[in-house]
Each structure stands twice: as C-alpha cells, then as structure tokens.
C-alpha positions as CSV (number, residue, x, y, z in Angstrom):
1,V,13.7,23.2,0.1
2,L,13.1,19.7,-1.1
3,A,13.3,17.9,2.3
4,T,10.8,20.3,3.9
5,R,8.5,20.0,0.9
6,Q,8.5,23.7,0.2
7,V,8.3,22.6,-3.4
8,T,6.6,19.4,-4.5
9,G,5.4,17.4,-7.5
10,Q,6.9,18.2,-10.9
11,E,8.5,21.4,-9.6
12,A,10.5,19.4,-7.1
13,I,11.4,16.9,-9.8
14,N,12.7,19.7,-12.0
15,Q,14.6,21.3,-9.2
16,L,16.3,18.0,-8.2
17,G,17.1,17.4,-11.8
18,S,18.9,20.7,-12.0
19,V,20.9,19.9,-8.8
20,I,22.0,16.5,-10.1
21,A,22.9,17.8,-13.5
22,A,25.4,20.2,-12.0
23,L,27.2,17.5,-10.0
24,P,30.0,15.1,-11.0
25,I,28.7,11.8,-12.2
26,D,29.8,9.8,-9.1
27,Q,27.9,12.2,-6.7
28,A,24.9,12.2,-9.0
29,N,24.8,8.4,-8.9
30,L,25.1,8.4,-5.1
31,I,22.1,10.8,-4.7
32,H,20.1,8.7,-7.1
33,R,20.8,5.5,-5.1
34,L,19.9,7.2,-1.8
35,L,16.6,8.4,-3.3
36,K,15.9,4.9,-4.5
37,K,16.7,3.6,-1.0
38,T,19.0,1.0,-2.7
39,P,22.8,1.2,-2.2
40,D,23.3,-1.1,-5.3
41,C,26.9,-1.8,-4.2
42,G,26.8,-5.3,-2.8
43,V,25.4,-4.5,0.7
44,M,21.9,-3.9,2.0
45,A,20.6,-0.5,3.2
46,K,20.7,-1.9,6.8
47,T,24.4,-2.3,6.6
48,V,24.9,1.2,5.3
49,N,22.7,2.7,8.0
50,S,24.7,0.8,10.7
51,V,27.7,3.0,9.6
52,W,25.9,6.2,8.8
53,P,22.7,6.1,10.8
54,D,19.5,6.8,8.9
55,L,21.4,7.8,5.7
56,I,19.1,5.7,3.6
57,K,15.6,6.5,4.8
58,S,13.5,3.4,5.5
59,Y,9.7,3.8,5.2
60,P,7.7,2.2,8.0
61,C,5.0,-0.4,7.1
62,L,3.0,-2.9,9.0
63,L,2.9,-6.2,6.9
64,A,1.1,-9.4,7.4
65,H,2.3,-13.0,7.6
66,P,1.0,-15.6,5.2
67,Y,-1.6,-17.8,7.0
68,E,-0.3,-20.6,9.1
69,E,-2.6,-22.7,11.3
70,K,-0.1,-22.5,14.2
71,L,0.0,-18.7,14.0
72,A,-3.8,-18.5,13.8
73,K,-4.1,-20.7,17.0
74,K,-1.8,-18.2,18.9
75,I,-4.2,-15.3,18.3
76,D,-6.5,-14.4,21.2
77,W,-9.8,-15.1,19.5
78,K,-11.8,-14.3,22.7
79,A,-10.4,-10.8,22.6
80,G,-12.0,-10.3,19.2
81,V,-10.6,-10.6,15.7
82,Y,-11.3,-8.5,12.6
83,V,-11.6,-10.3,9.3
84,Q,-11.6,-8.0,6.3
85,L,-11.5,-8.1,2.6
86,K,-8.0,-8.4,1.1
87,S,-8.4,-5.5,-1.3
88,D,-6.8,-5.9,-4.7
89,G,-5.1,-2.5,-5.5
90,L,-2.1,-0.4,-4.7
91,R,-1.1,0.0,-1.0
92,V,-1.4,3.7,0.0
93,N,-0.6,5.8,3.0
94,I,-2.4,9.2,3.2
95,L,-0.3,11.3,5.6
96,V,-1.8,14.4,7.1
97,D,0.5,16.7,9.1
98,D,-0.4,19.3,11.7
99,R,-0.7,22.0,9.1
100,G,-3.2,20.0,7.1
101,S,-0.7,19.2,4.3
102,V,-1.6,15.9,2.6
103,T,0.9,13.6,1.0
104,C,0.2,10.1,-0.5
105,Y,2.9,7.4,-0.3
106,T,3.3,3.9,-1.6
107,R,4.3,1.2,0.9
108,S,8.0,1.7,-0.1
109,G,7.8,5.4,0.6
110,N,7.5,6.7,-2.9
111,V,5.4,9.9,-3.3
112,L,2.2,9.5,-5.3
113,D,1.5,12.5,-7.5
114,V,-2.3,12.5,-7.4
115,H,-3.0,16.2,-8.2
116,G,-4.4,16.8,-4.7
117,A,-7.1,14.2,-5.1
118,F,-7.1,13.5,-1.4
119,D,-6.3,17.0,0.0
120,F,-9.9,16.9,1.5
121,V,-8.7,14.3,4.0
122,A,-7.2,17.2,6.1
123,N,-10.9,18.1,6.9
124,I,-11.3,14.6,8.4
125,A,-8.3,14.6,10.7
126,K,-4.7,16.0,11.1
127,N,-1.5,14.4,12.5
128,V,-2.5,11.0,11.3
129,V,-1.6,8.4,8.7
130,F,-4.4,6.6,7.0
131,D,-3.5,3.2,5.7
132,G,-5.3,1.4,2.9
133,E,-5.6,0.5,-0.7
134,L,-5.8,2.7,-3.7
135,L,-8.3,1.8,-6.4
136,T,-9.9,3.5,-9.3
137,V,-13.6,3.8,-10.2
138,N,-15.1,3.2,-13.6
139,Q,-17.0,6.5,-14.2
140,S,-19.6,4.7,-16.4
141,T,-20.5,1.9,-14.0
142,G,-19.6,3.4,-10.7
143,K,-17.8,0.2,-9.8
144,F,-14.1,-0.4,-9.1
145,N,-12.0,-1.2,-12.1
146,I,-10.3,-4.6,-12.3
147,R,-6.8,-4.9,-10.8
148,Q,-4.9,-4.5,-14.2
149,V,-6.7,-1.3,-15.1
150,S,-6.7,0.2,-11.6
151,N,-3.0,-0.5,-10.9
152,G,-2.1,0.7,-14.4
153,I,-3.6,4.1,-13.6
154,C,-2.3,4.2,-10.0
155,N,1.3,3.4,-11.1
156,K,1.2,6.5,-13.3
157,A,1.0,8.4,-10.0
158,V,4.3,6.8,-9.0
159,R,5.9,7.8,-12.3
160,G,4.4,11.3,-12.2
161,T,2.5,10.8,-15.5
162,L,-1.0,10.7,-14.0
163,S,-3.5,13.1,-15.6
164,V,-5.9,15.2,-13.5
165,E,-8.8,13.3,-15.1
166,E,-7.4,10.0,-14.0
167,A,-6.7,11.3,-10.5
168,E,-10.4,12.1,-10.2
169,T,-11.2,8.4,-10.6
170,M,-9.2,7.4,-7.5
171,H,-10.7,6.0,-4.3
172,A,-9.0,4.9,-1.1
173,V,-10.3,1.9,0.9
174,L,-9.0,2.4,4.4
175,W,-8.4,0.0,7.3
176,D,-6.1,1.8,9.7
177,C,-5.5,5.2,11.3
178,I,-2.1,5.7,12.9
179,P,-1.0,8.7,15.0
180,L,1.6,10.6,12.9
181,S,4.0,10.8,15.9
182,D,3.9,7.0,16.3
183,F,4.2,6.4,12.5
184,K,7.5,8.4,12.5
185,I,9.1,6.3,15.1
186,G,7.8,3.1,13.6
187,K,5.7,1.8,16.5
188,S,2.4,2.5,18.2
189,D,1.1,0.8,21.3
190,K,-2.4,1.9,20.4
191,L,-4.3,-1.4,19.8
192,Y,-5.9,-2.1,16.5
193,K,-9.4,-2.2,18.0
194,N,-8.9,1.4,19.1
195,R,-7.4,2.6,15.9
196,F,-10.1,0.9,13.8
197,E,-12.8,2.5,16.1
198,D,-11.2,5.9,15.5
199,L,-11.1,5.3,11.8
200,T,-14.7,4.2,11.7
201,S,-15.9,7.2,13.7
202,L,-14.0,9.6,11.5
203,L,-15.4,8.2,8.3
204,N,-19.0,7.9,9.7
205,S,-18.7,11.6,10.7
206,N,-17.6,12.7,7.3
207,T,-19.9,10.8,4.9
208,E,-19.8,13.7,2.4
209,Y,-16.4,12.2,1.3
210,S,-17.7,8.6,0.9
211,K,-17.2,8.7,-2.9
212,K,-13.5,9.1,-2.4
213,V,-12.7,7.2,0.8
214,S,-14.4,4.3,2.5
215,L,-14.0,1.7,5.2
216,I,-12.7,-1.8,4.2
217,P,-15.5,-4.4,4.2
218,G,-15.3,-6.8,7.0
219,K,-16.6,-7.9,10.4
220,T,-15.5,-9.0,13.9
221,V,-15.5,-12.7,14.6
222,G,-14.7,-14.9,17.6
223,T,-13.5,-18.1,15.9
224,L,-11.2,-19.2,13.1
225,E,-14.1,-21.0,11.5
226,E,-16.0,-17.7,11.2
227,A,-13.0,-16.1,9.6
228,V,-12.6,-18.9,7.1
229,E,-16.3,-18.7,6.2
230,F,-15.8,-15.0,5.4
231,F,-12.8,-15.8,3.3
232,R,-14.8,-18.3,1.3
233,E,-17.6,-15.8,0.8
234,Q,-15.0,-13.3,-0.7
235,L,-13.6,-15.9,-3.0
236,A,-17.1,-16.7,-4.2
237,K,-17.5,-13.0,-5.1
238,G,-14.3,-13.2,-7.2
239,E,-12.2,-11.3,-4.6
240,E,-8.6,-12.1,-3.8
241,G,-9.0,-13.2,-0.2
242,A,-9.2,-12.0,3.4
243,M,-7.1,-10.5,6.2
244,I,-7.2,-11.7,9.8
245,K,-6.3,-9.0,12.3
246,S,-6.2,-9.4,16.1
247,A,-8.0,-6.7,18.1
248,L,-4.8,-6.6,20.2
249,L,-2.5,-5.8,17.1
250,P,-0.2,-2.9,17.8
251,W,1.1,-0.9,14.8
252,E,4.8,-1.7,14.1
253,N,7.2,-1.4,11.3
254,K,7.4,-5.2,10.9
255,R,5.7,-8.3,9.6
256,S,3.3,-9.1,12.4
257,K,2.2,-12.6,13.4
258,L,-1.0,-11.0,14.7
259,Q,-2.1,-10.1,11.2
260,L,-2.5,-13.0,8.7
261,K,-3.4,-13.0,5.0
262,L,-5.7,-15.7,3.6
263,K,-5.3,-16.3,-0.1
264,L,-6.3,-19.3,-2.3
265,E,-3.2,-21.3,-3.4
266,A,-3.2,-24.1,-5.9
267,V,-0.3,-26.3,-7.1
268,N,-0.5,-27.3,-10.8
269,E,1.9,-28.8,-13.3
270,F,2.3,-27.3,-16.8
271,K,4.3,-28.0,-19.9
272,V,5.9,-25.1,-21.8
273,K,4.5,-25.2,-25.4
274,G,6.2,-22.1,-26.8
275,F,7.1,-18.5,-26.4
276,K,5.7,-15.2,-27.8
277,E,7.8,-12.1,-28.6
278,G,6.9,-8.9,-26.7
279,T,5.4,-5.9,-28.5
280,G,6.0,-2.2,-28.2
281,K,8.8,-1.5,-25.8
282,L,9.3,-5.2,-25.3
283,L,9.9,-5.9,-29.0
284,G,12.8,-8.3,-29.3
285,N,12.3,-9.6,-25.8
286,L,10.3,-12.4,-24.2
287,G,6.7,-11.3,-24.0
288,S,4.9,-14.4,-22.7
289,I,5.2,-18.2,-22.2
290,E,2.6,-20.6,-23.6
291,L,1.7,-23.3,-21.2
292,S,-0.5,-26.4,-21.3
293,L,-1.9,-27.9,-18.1
294,I,-0.6,-31.4,-17.2
295,H,-2.0,-32.1,-13.7
296,I,-4.0,-30.4,-11.0
C-alpha cells in the first residue's frame, strides 16, 4: 500500500507509524535506517547494496562539478553551451507518471508534502521528471523571497509541517525535462539541447501556469568568455552564480564534467572574538561565533 502510493502524505506517515510501533525495536530501527537511506552501522549504502541488491534505494541525480579551467576547456563550445542562473533555493524533482500522478522530491529522494501545489503539471506532460529549484514568492511584492525565508518554508514540506497557505506561495524554476523511463534507470542518452528544447516548448505552450513554474534564466554561448560575462552579470544582481552546461550533456546519475558551477569564492582570515549561546531549542548550545576580519 505504501510502496505503490495507494496512500500518501500524512495518512501514509500515520500508517507507517502504526506498522513500526507494532514491531520489535531492532526491526523498527532497521526500517527507519532503510527509509533514511543510511545504514548507520559503519558501512556505506553501496556496500549494503552489493550484498542485497537495491535494498537501500538510491535516488538518481545529475550533479555539477565545481568550475575548473581544464574541465571548461574540454567542453565542446562550438557545439553550443548553455549558461544559466544558479538559482538559490531547494532542489526539486517534479515526477509525473503515466496516470498523471504528481510527486515532488528533494535531490536525496525525500517526498515533499506540498498539498498538491504542482498537481497541474500533469496537464503539461506525463511520464517525465522536471528538474529545477523550489522557491517561494512574497505575496506582497510578487518577487522571490530571500534564500533564508524561502528555504525555511520549503523545508517544512520535507518535515510535513507545511501549511496550505505556504504551499500556495511555491514556485518551481525548471531547467531539465527527463523521460521517466530514463530517470528510473539513472541514465538518458537524450542530449541536454533536446531536453531543454522540449522543456522550453512545454512551458511556452502552457503559459497559464507561468505563476507557478518558469524556465531558468540563461542563454546559449559559444565561448568561455561569454559564459564568464554572464556569471559576472548575475553577481552584480546579487545572485549566487551561474551554471555552464554543454549542449551535448546526457542525463546521468553522477557528477558530470560537462556541467560546471561558477560561484564566487574568497579566502579571508578571521580571529575568533567570542561565542554566543543559542536560543529556543538551541539554548545551552553554541549559537554563533563572533569573528573579526584580519586579512583579505
């Protein structure tokens, strides 16, 4: 019943709780560790799965390499490169099956309880996984909330404490569209230029949903210099950085060298001046460290 999602959300949580409560403590702990995808017994999930194949479910995710000049030079710039805003939110996968059932996941595979906020995506496409970033919109200004506010709300969806009103503020900025069958096996030979074209076409054909889902800002470039210029423009706007993606990028469950992240990094020296105690739940614990800048 749980595995086939006949029950979901809080009802599924309650049902699982009843099952675990009726089990001996060692069995209950085992189920808890499997659900967390963490053996917590001195070995990695990969080791466990080598003995009992697929016992601990791994969740597929295409990740980026930090920028390195040698990696950037290996990218085929003549084939075309996408440079896009590095969005500052919570990574989200919106999975739509063949029946039109919509489920939102974090990059680690945790279900986001968003009260059906993205169920309409089934009207855009089925048998696909939309990859992007989950943000929240300030209802007064119409602009995205800052990272701390946005992620605070989005993390409630992970914990199952998100309100319906908060769910209505959510917006997904998308950058990929993976066939569901490929996603399940962790690999797609469909090139990024084709996947991004599909995504662009789907969103442009369903503009009535633009307040809830949108395309990641970016452009195609032919040189590294153009990509770096776009990166600098984003920093000037107060954004986190940019992503470089080869047009020839396949979708794989790995950290790809054809996808690089550009972020501003600075090395500074600080002296610890003191400490502050935490408040609320952190009372009696370290809350923060006070620093003074020594050298830039």
